[in-house]
N, C-alpha and C positions, 0 to 999 in steps of 0.2 A: 456839626458835621457828622461829630464822633457817636452823639446821642442816636444820631439816624443810621450809622453802619451798625449798631448792637442792635437793634431795631431789625432793620434786614437780618442779619446772621440771626437771630433769634425764629423771625418770622419762617425762614429755611431748615431751622433746625426743628420746629415742629413740623413741616410738611414730609421732611427726613422721615418722623419718626412715625407719620401717620401711616407712610409707604411700607414702614418696614413693618406695622401693625398689620397690615395686609396680606403679608408674606411672611410666616414664621422662618422658613427655611432662610431664605434669605436672613431676618434677623437674629437667628443664632449664629449666623457663621460671621456675618459683620460684626459683632458687637461682643461675640465669646471670645475672639484671639486677645484680647488686653487678659482676660482672666485669667488664660490657658498659660500665658506668659508669666502671669505673677506667680502660678503653680510651679512653673518650672523652675521660675527664679526667685523666692521667696526674699533674701538677702536685697534684693535691689529696696524690698519697702521696711527696711524698718531692722533685720540683721536675723531673727529666727522666722520658722513654719510657723503660719496660725493652726491653733487647734481648731476641733470638729465645732467649739460651742462658739469662737470669732469667727470662723468662714461661714456658718452659717449666718453669724451677724451680721458681718459685710455686705450676707445676700442680699438680704431684708433692707441693710441702708442703702443697697446699692440702687435699690428702685429709682427709676424715672418719673416725672408726675407729667404725661400731655392729655392736655384737654381735663385735666381734673381727676383722672383715671392712673393708677399705678402701673407702672411699666416695668418687667426686669428683661433683662438680656440673660437669664439663669433661670431654667423653670426647676423650680423646686417641687415633688411629685410628694402627698401624703396619701398614709393608707387610712381603714377605715377608723383607728385607734388615733389619728391625726399624728402620726409620726413621719418624719422625712422617711424617702424609699433608699436604697443602698446604692442607685446609678450614683447618686453625686459623690460620694464618698469611695468609691471601687477604687482599687490602689492599682495602678498603673502598671500593665503588665505587658511586655515585650511579646509580638507575634509570636508562633512558633516557625521554623523554618520549614519549606519543603521539600526536604530532604526526604526520600522516600513517598510523598506524597504519590503516586505513579503506580509505585509496588504496594500500597494499602488499599487500593482498586480492585473490587474480585477477578478471581482469575476469567472468567467470562467476558468484562468486559476488558480486559487489557487483552484477551484473543480477538475481539471483535478492533482494537485496535491496531494491531500487529496486522489484520487482512485488510484492514485499509490502506497501508501504509504500505506493505509490503506484496501485495498480491496484484498483479497488474493486472489490466482490462484490454481485452478480454484476458485470461489465468492463462498465458503459455511466455515461453520467453524461447525466439529463436534463434540460437547462437550460429545457425547455418544453415541463412533460408535458402529458396530455390524458386527462380521465377518464373513463368510461365512462356517467358520469351522463347525465340530458337536459340541465339544469341547473347550469350553472355547474362549473371545473376546480379549486376553489380547497384542497379536497381532495387533491389531486393537487399542487398546488403546493407547498401547508403540507411536504407528507411530502418530497420531491423535495431541496428547498429547506431541509429542518431536514437530510435525508441528507447532502446536500454538507457540510455547517456541520459537523457532528457527525463523519465517516468520513472525507472527502476533504481537507478544507480543512486541517485542523491538520498533515495531512502534508507539503503543499505547501511551508513551508519548509525541507524538506530539498532542495527545488529552489534557494534564496539560501544554501547553505553556499557555493561556491566555485564558479570557472568551471566546473573540469573536472569534479563532480559534475550539473551543471546540463546540459553537453554530454552526460554521459552518463545521464541519469536523464529527462530532457525527452522524448529520441524515445517512451518506454518509456509517461510519462506522456500524450501529446501520440495514439500510435501504435498501441497497441494495444487499445484500447477502445473503444468506440464513443458518437460524440458523437448527444446524441439532439435533433431540434425537432419534439415531434410534432406540437403542435397547431397549430389555423387561422394562427394567429402567428409559427410557426415561422420562417419568412424571415426576418423583421424581425431576431429575435434571433443567427439566424445571421451576417446582414449586422454587425448589432453584434457579436458576437461574434470573428470574424474581426480587424474593425478592431482590437478591444481586444488580442488575443494579437500580433499584429505579425507581421511578414514570417518571420521565423526562427520561430515557430512554426506559423505557415501551412502552412509545406512540412513539417511532421510530422504531418498529420494524416491518418490513412489511415482511418476509417468516420467512416461522418456519416448518417445517417438524419432524413430533414424531410417536414415535410408536402405533400403535393402543392401544386403552385403557387397562386392565385388569378390572377385577370386583373387585382387592382388591386395586385398584388406585382411587377409586369415590371421595377421599377427593381431593386427588391432580388436579382429572380433574375441580371438582366445585370452586376449589380455583383459577387456572390458567383461567377456563371460566371467574369470575369475575373479572378478572383483565383484561383480553385482552376486553373483551364485555366494560370494563368500559372508558377506551382509542378508541375503536372502530377503528383504523386505521389497520391493517390485510391485508394484501391483497388474503394472496396465505398461506393454510393451508393445508398441505402435510400429511394425513393418512397412517402412511409405514406398507403394511402388508408382511412380509418373506414368501419364502415357505415355511422356518424349523418349524413356529409358529401355534402351534393345538389351533383352539378356541374350547373351551371346554364350552357345554352348550348353552343356551341361557341366560346366566346371563352377557355376554360380549356384545349380541346386546343392555340389559338397560342403557348402560353408552352411545352408541350414540345419544340417546336423549336428555341429558346430554353436549353434545358438543356442539360448539357457536353456537350462533342464527345468522343463515346471517341478520337480519333486524336490527342487533344491527351495522353491518358495512356500506360500501358504497364500494359494486363492490368485495367483499369478495367470492372467490373460493377455494372451496373445493373438495380437489381430493385424491380419495384413489391409494395406489401406490403400486403395488406390486413387492417386490424384487425377481429374482430368481437367485439361484445358490447354495443353501445352502445347509446343510447337507452332506458337503465334509470331508472325513475321510480315513486315510489310508486304503488302498487295496477295497476304492469302487468304481469300473466301471462306466461306465457312465451310461448304462442300469439300474445299482441298483439304483444307483440316482435318475435316473425320475420314478424307480418306488415309491419308500420312497414320492417324493415329489407329485406323484400324489394323496397318500393316506391323504395327508395334506391336498392337494387343496379340497377334496371333506369336507375338518370343514367351506373353506372359502366361503359357498355358501351362508348362511345368512349375510354377512358381502356385499359380492358380492349382492343380491339384496337389502338391506337396500342403501347402497351407489346407486342405481339407484331411486329408491321411493326419497331418497332426493336428485334428480338429481347433485350427483357430480359427477366429471371427473374420467374415472378407468385407469390408466397407468401401464405398464409395462417394468421395469428395470433390467438388469442384475447387481449383487453387488460380491465384491472380497473377496479375504483373508483380506485384510488390513479395510474392509467396505466403500470402494471407490463407487461409482455408480455415473453413468452408466460407467458399465465397457463391453469391450466386450465380448461375448460369446464364451464358449469354443468350441473350431472346434467339429461340429458333432451334438451339443446342439442345442435344439429349446424351447421356453417360453413355456410351455402348458395352456392353457385356464381353466378357474375356471368352475369343468360342472356345466348342469343345475340345476341339482339335486344332492342331497346327495344321497349316498348310503348307 
């Protein structure tokens, strides 16, 4: 019985070695671990490490014979002169740490990574959104607050990695997307935002969209004007004028003279942006909405004339319930032009 067990074991071993011959990668993994262990702990084999000649002789003698053919778990490569290669006798060295590997990338590739991580899609952040609904901006505020918390805020940890990454990534985050303050309280939020980010990041801002100023926001307007003109780096200022906002009297027109002085900037582009699609409410059809909007547009004549006199561009876009713009117009709706004269 003992002889039978040994015979079965030899048969299984022979089959196992044939399988290993057909799969070299498995062979190298399965039978090289013992030799690697002996190389790490030479003291277990007799006291001193093997020398080169002894290691080569041991490898040659460790060949196994399966079906009359020699098989070895160590692959020894020889060159044209018959000498063995250096791969087997290469000295083991620790791999270099990854510290600094990201900063070793080309600047263009790093900037691409910064844009993918920090630029929103679409490329704007609205910190004070406005809904097109007649009552309340709650849905718009919730949408944009959730968008900032889920899509944008987690990536801001990149700016805290080190000073070099902050210096490279901050201009992309602050300068390559538009910062919007669309609702009537936009100037209050913009004033607070500028003071929170500090002078260094203030100088990185390039695009701002803010609601047209109201006469009771004169202090915020003057303070924002002083901060932005001190840096002189802003490239685009869009003054948002929704079709649901009624400009009362001439007191608001006086604030246009207090807005940014173009001579303090290099190539500042100022735009009067008309938002269309407001005053949406329950049980209001499209014809009723258009009638209400036309009456409001009559109060925008002075704002339009002031924009023309100052050389501003005038654009019109539709906005939606969640405060996003531009959006597609409702079927059958059109953007009405501001009348030439106020009725």
